[in-house]
N, C-alpha and C positions, 0 to 999 in steps of 0.2 A: 504494499500500500504506499503510495506516495504522499508526502506531506505538503506543507505550505512552501511557498517560495520565500526563502530567507537566506541569510549568509551562512555558508558552510563553515564549520568550526576549524576545518583543516586547511582548505585552500583559500578560504575567505571570500570566495566568489558567491554572488547571489544566484541561487539555483533552487530547483525543486528538491527538498530534503527527503531522505529516505528514513525508514524505520531502522535506526541504528541501535544495535545491542551493545550496551556499554561493557557488560561482560559477555563474552562470545555465546551466541545462541546454542552452539554445540554442547555447552555444559548442561543447559536446561533440557535439551532434546534427549540426552542420555538419561538424565534423572527421570524424566517423565515417561520414557519408554520402559524403565524398570519399575515404575510405580503406578502402572495403569493410567498413565497420562497426567499424574499429579505429583507435585513436589510438596514437602512438608515445610512450613514456615515456623521458625523458632524466634523467640524474643526473650531477652534476659530480664524483662520487667516482671512484676508480680501478677499482673492481671490479664495481659494479652493472651488469649487461648492459643494452644497448639492447634494449627489448622492447615488445611490444604491451601496451596497457593498456585494460581494459574499464571502468575506474572513471570516475565523473563527480562525485566529491567531494561527496557528499550526507551528510546526517545528520538525525536526528529533532530538529528545532529549533523549528518554529513550528506553531501551530494552523491550522486550515483557513481561518479568516477572515484571519488575518495573512499566511498564505501567499498568499492572493488579493491582498492589498494589494501585497506585493512583486512579484507577477507583473504588476500594472498598471504599476509603475515600470519593470520590465524591458521591457515591451512598447514603451513610448516610447523607452527608451534604445537598444534594438536597431533600431527603425525609423530612428532618426536615424543611428546608426553605419553601418548598411547602406544608407542612402540610399533608404529605402522611403517610400511615401505622401507625407506632408507635407514630408519632408526635401528641401532644395535644396542639393545638394553640388556644389561646383565644385573641380576639381582644377587646380592650376597648378604652376609649377616649384618653388615652395618649400614646398608643402603642400596642405592642403584648407581650404576655407571653407564653413561651414554657415550658410546665409543665412536659415533659418527656425527658428532655435534658440530653444527655450522654456526659460528658466533654471529655473523652478520644477520642471518635470517631469524635466529632466536632472539637476538637483542631487539630487532624491530618488533617482533611479537610482544616481548615484554614491555617495550616502550609504549606500544599501542594500548596496553592494559592500563598503565598508570596515567597516561595522558588523557584517555577517554574518561576515566573516573574523575580526574581533576577538573575537566571542563564540563562535566555533566551537572545538570541542575536537579537530578533525581535525589530523592530523600535517602536512597540506599547508599549514596556516595557522599553524604554530607560531611563525613569525617576525613575525606581526602582533601586536604587543604595544602596547596602548593603555591607559593608566591607567584604572582603574574610574571615577574621578570625571569622566573625559572622555567616558564612553560613555552617560551619561544624556541629554545633549542630542541626539545623533543618534537614540537610541531614541524619544524624544518626537517628534522631527521626523518620523520614519517613521510612527509611530502616528497622529499628528494630520495627516499630509500637509502639513506646513508646513516648507518648506526652511530649512536653516541659511543663514547669510550666506555670501557668496563666499569669505571667508577661513577660516571654521571648517571644519576638516578639508578644506581646499580642495584642488583637484586641478589639476595640469598635465597636459595631454593632448598626445601626439605620435604621429605615424604612422610605423611602421617602413618603411624603404626600404633598398635596396641600390643604390648608384650604379654598381656594376659591371654592364656589360651582360650580359644572359643568355647571349649567344653567347660571352662570355669567362668564363663560370662564375658569374655573379651569380645571386642568388636572385630569382625572379619574385614579384610581390606576392601571388599566390595561395598560395605556399608560406609566406611570412611571416605570412599570415593564419591559418595552421594551428598556429602556435606558441602554447602555453599554458604558463606557468610558475607555480610556487607563488610567492605574493607574497614579496618580500624587502625587508629594511630597509636604508636608507642613513643613515649619520651624516654630518653636514656640519661637519667641523672641530670647533672649540670652541664652536660656536653652541648656542643653547638649544632648537633644533628638530631633528627628524629627519624622514625621509620613508619611506613604504612604497610599493613599486612593484608593480603588476599588469601583466601582458602577456597580451593575448588579442585576437582579431579583427584582428590587425595593428596594434594601438594599444598605446602605453605610457601607463599611468595612474599618475601619481606623486602620492600624497596626503601632505600635510604636517601633522605633529602638533606642537603643538596647532592651528596655523594657518599659512596661507601667509605667510612672512616678507616684509618690505617689499622686500627686494632681488630678490625673485622676482615680485612682483605685476604688474609691468609687462611681463613676458616674454610672448611669443606662446605661445598654448596654455593659459594659465591661465584657468580657468573663471570667467566674469564675468557680471554681469547685463547682457546684451546680446542682441539678436536675431541677432547675427553671432558665430560662434565660429570663430576662426582656429587651425588645428591644423598646426603645422610638421612637415616630414619630419625624421626622425632616422636617420642611418645605423646599422643594427643593430650594426655593428662598434664603434660608439662607446658602446654600452650594455654596459659591461664584464661585468656579471653574465650577460647573455644570451650574449655572445660566448664567455665561458668555458664555458658550458653546451654550446653548439654545437660548440666545439672538442673538448670532452671526448667528446661523442657521436661525432664524426668519427674521433677516435683509437681509440675502442673498436671502431668498425666496421672500421677498418683492421687491428686486432689480432684480428678475428674474435669479439669479445666481444659477441655478439648472441644473442638468444633469441626468434626469431619462430616461435611455435607456433600452429597453427590450432586 
């Protein structure tokens, strides 16, 4: 469905805007396919019921040409994350290793995520706050298909896991892959940087603003110019924002605060 004629957020030309998914629609398609067409919405407040959600977080944001550019970046990103085609993914005790990683393509995919969320007016992305002066570089990067450097709006990637065996009540990986949260911000003490965290497809993506600090750059999972990307496992219970969300959802379910309407 085409939208109104307005200024495209990427090329800044006035054109007929498209339904642009700020988080890639591929995320929601997979979840809905595995949940009879419905995703479950969670909130960490005390009163909002656990309910089905039909939303996929889109808005009129980009023109047709720019929407196509973003789709190309998404295609590579999801092929790699899901281990399709060119991707060579090896699972081991401490995480995943991607052995055919292409920095340029994956960096453009990552940049498209943080930039779209930052320029979005949607309530789901209200915590993604990046100073205006820092948004021009990623916009130009996406428009010209030239990736930013590894540290600029750099990203640390981790894979969600639950060390508790499934037979003892642990969450299997296919359940963790269905978790999608609104991006949230983290402050890092008295330092001059902060980070914004996305969770989807079973991965945690932590973007650092304005750049990856030196103390983080050598850590596993930080996106670098290399054909090998090492992504460590992280216990979902050690991601405090996510754990709080899941505990809140469980407590509401126990209280009967649910609203599953067909």
